[in-house]
C-alpha positions in Angstrom: 2.8 25.0 -18.9 5.4 24.6 -21.6 3.9 21.9 -23.7 5.5 21.2 -27.1 3.4 21.9 -30.4 0.9 19.3 -31.0 1.2 17.6 -27.5 -2.2 16.7 -25.8 -2.6 16.9 -22.2 -5.8 15.6 -20.6 -6.7 17.0 -17.2 -9.0 15.3 -14.7 -11.6 18.1 -13.8 -14.1 18.0 -10.8 -13.4 14.1 -9.9 -15.6 12.4 -7.5 -13.8 11.4 -4.2 -14.3 7.8 -3.1 -12.9 7.2 0.5 -11.7 3.8 1.4 -9.9 2.4 4.6 -10.0 -0.5 6.9 -11.6 -0.9 10.2 -11.2 -4.4 11.9 -14.5 -5.9 13.3 -14.1 -6.9 16.8 -15.4 -10.2 18.2 -18.1 -8.5 20.4 -19.2 -6.7 17.2 -19.2 -9.7 15.1 -21.5 -11.5 18.1 -23.8 -8.5 17.8 -24.1 -8.5 14.2 -24.7 -12.5 14.4 -27.6 -11.8 16.9 -29.0 -9.0 14.7 -29.7 -11.7 11.9 -32.4 -12.9 14.0 -34.4 -9.4 14.2 -37.1 -8.3 11.9 -36.0 -7.1 8.4 -37.8 -5.3 5.7 -38.0 -6.4 1.8 -35.9 -4.5 -0.5 -35.5 -4.5 -4.2 -33.3 -7.6 -4.5 -32.4 -8.1 -0.9 -33.4 -7.3 2.9 -32.4 -5.0 5.5 -33.1 -4.3 9.1 -36.1 -2.6 10.5 -34.0 -1.0 12.9 -32.3 2.1 11.4 -30.3 3.4 14.2 -28.1 0.3 14.6 -25.1 2.3 15.6 -26.9 4.0 18.4 -26.7 0.6 20.4 -24.3 1.1 23.3 -22.6 -2.1 22.1 -21.5 -0.5 18.9 -20.3 2.8 20.6 -16.7 2.1 19.8 -17.6 1.3 16.1 -19.7 4.5 15.8 -17.1 6.7 17.1 -14.4 5.1 14.7 -16.8 5.5 11.6 -17.5 9.0 12.7 -13.8 9.9 13.0 -13.1 8.1 9.6 -16.0 10.1 7.7 -14.7 13.5 9.3 -11.3 12.6 8.0 -12.5 12.3 4.5 -14.6 15.2 4.8 -11.8 17.4 5.9 -9.5 16.2 3.1 -12.1 16.4 0.5 -14.2 19.6 1.3 -11.5 21.6 3.4 -14.0 23.7 5.2 -12.9 27.2 6.3 -15.3 27.1 9.6 -15.7 24.5 12.3 -17.7 22.1 10.4 -18.0 18.4 11.3 -20.0 15.3 10.2 -22.2 13.2 12.3 -24.1 10.0 11.7 -27.8 10.2 11.4 -29.2 6.8 10.6 -27.4 3.2 10.0 -29.0 0.1 9.2 -27.6 -3.5 8.0 -28.1 -5.0 4.7 -28.4 -8.6 4.0 -27.9 -10.1 0.5 -27.8 -13.9 0.0 -26.5 -16.0 -3.0 -28.2 -14.8 -6.2 -29.7 -11.7 -4.7 -28.7 -8.0 -5.4 -28.9 -4.4 -4.2 -30.9 -2.3 -6.7 -29.5 0.9 -8.0 -29.9 3.8 -5.8 -28.6 6.9 -3.9 -29.2 8.2 -0.5 -31.4 11.3 0.3 -31.3 13.8 3.2 -27.5 13.0 3.6 -24.1 14.6 2.8 -21.7 11.6 2.8 -22.8 8.1 2.9 -20.6 5.1 4.0 -20.6 1.3 3.9 -18.8 -1.2 6.5 -18.5 -4.5 5.3 -19.0 -7.2 8.1 -19.2 -10.3 6.3 -18.3 -10.6 2.7 -16.1 -12.7 0.5 -13.3 -11.7 -2.0 -15.6 -11.7 -5.1 -18.1 -9.0 -3.6 -18.0 -5.8 -5.3 -20.0 -2.5 -5.3 -20.6 -0.5 -8.5 -20.8 3.2 -8.8 -22.6 5.0 -11.5 -21.7 8.4 -13.2 -24.4 11.0 -12.6 -23.9 11.6 -16.5 -24.5 8.0 -17.6 -27.4 8.9 -20.1 -25.3 11.9 -21.5 -21.9 10.3 -21.4 -19.6 10.6 -24.7 -19.6 13.6 -27.0 -22.9 15.3 -27.1 -24.8 12.3 -25.7 -23.6 10.0 -28.4 -22.8 6.4 -27.1 -19.3 5.5 -28.3 -18.2 1.9 -27.8 -14.7 2.2 -26.1 -12.0 -0.3 -26.9 -10.9 -0.1 -23.3 -12.0 1.9 -20.3 -10.6 4.8 -18.2 -11.8 7.4 -15.6 -13.1 9.7 -18.5 -15.0 7.2 -20.7 -16.5 4.8 -18.2 -20.1 4.9 -17.1 -19.7 3.0 -14.2 -16.7 1.7 -12.0 -16.6 -1.0 -9.3 -14.7 -1.5 -6.1 -14.0 -4.7 -4.3 -15.5 -5.0 -0.9 -13.6 -7.3 1.4 -14.5 -7.7 5.1 -13.5 -4.8 7.4 -13.4 -2.3 4.4 -15.0 1.1 5.0 -16.2 3.0 1.7 -17.2 6.6 1.8 -18.9 8.4 -1.1 -21.3 11.4 -1.7 -24.8 10.4 -0.8 -26.1 11.7 -4.3 -23.9 9.0 -6.2 -25.8 6.3 -7.7 -24.6 2.7 -6.6 -25.6 -0.9 -6.6 -24.7 -4.5 -6.0 -24.8 -7.1 -8.5 -26.1 -10.4 -8.0 -23.7 -12.0 -5.3 -22.0 -15.4 -5.8 -21.4 -15.3 -1.9 -22.4 -18.7 -0.4 -23.1 -17.2 3.0 -25.1 -13.8 3.6 -23.3 -10.7 2.5 -23.8 -8.5 5.4 -22.8 -4.7 5.3 -23.6 -1.8 7.5 -24.7 1.2 5.8 -24.9 4.8 7.4 -25.9 8.4 6.2 -24.6 11.7 7.7 -25.3 15.3 8.0 -23.2 18.4 9.3 -23.0 20.8 12.1 -21.3 23.8 12.5 -21.1 27.1 10.5 -21.3 27.1 6.7 -19.9 30.0 4.7 -22.2 30.9 2.1 -20.6 34.0 0.9 -22.8 36.7 2.0 -24.5 34.8 4.8 -23.0 32.3 7.3 -25.5 29.6 8.2 -25.1 27.7 11.5 -26.6 24.1 11.5 
């Protein structure tokens, strides 16, 4: 590049890809999720979630599962650009419930490649916060340097709005949380994990899953 002397250029290297799109929940699906509210739940740190962890396997949600699978594969193809015929499939899926004043603790998803969240019932103020994997090593050589304003290089965390019908996709290893919600209703979101099938090119060896 032909830079003039003394001109500083900042390059964004190894960014993390967050996928975002919209998929409108149907009235039939909305009815299913309304009925699911009466099913058994488990206590989480700050909120609750369904005991059922294969929610998308219900035949009443077959169209939703197909759409979320297609959406996730679009993200995978755009971000990972696999050489071989590799595709993503959904493994487990569950629904999170967060009442007013509740929260969803900071966590990541194990045994998964890409994780996703589909927002079924949220309000305009609901958000999700992602955390850099280098949070405790951020800055120069681990120094904590207070920023006068934040950007994609100096931020330890970043939040996204989560309106109803939005789908967010992210690497499963990425830490994320939901802060105490002001939603007067029950913040309802469908979360899912994924894995891959196909031939993975590892250089000297090709592994088929």
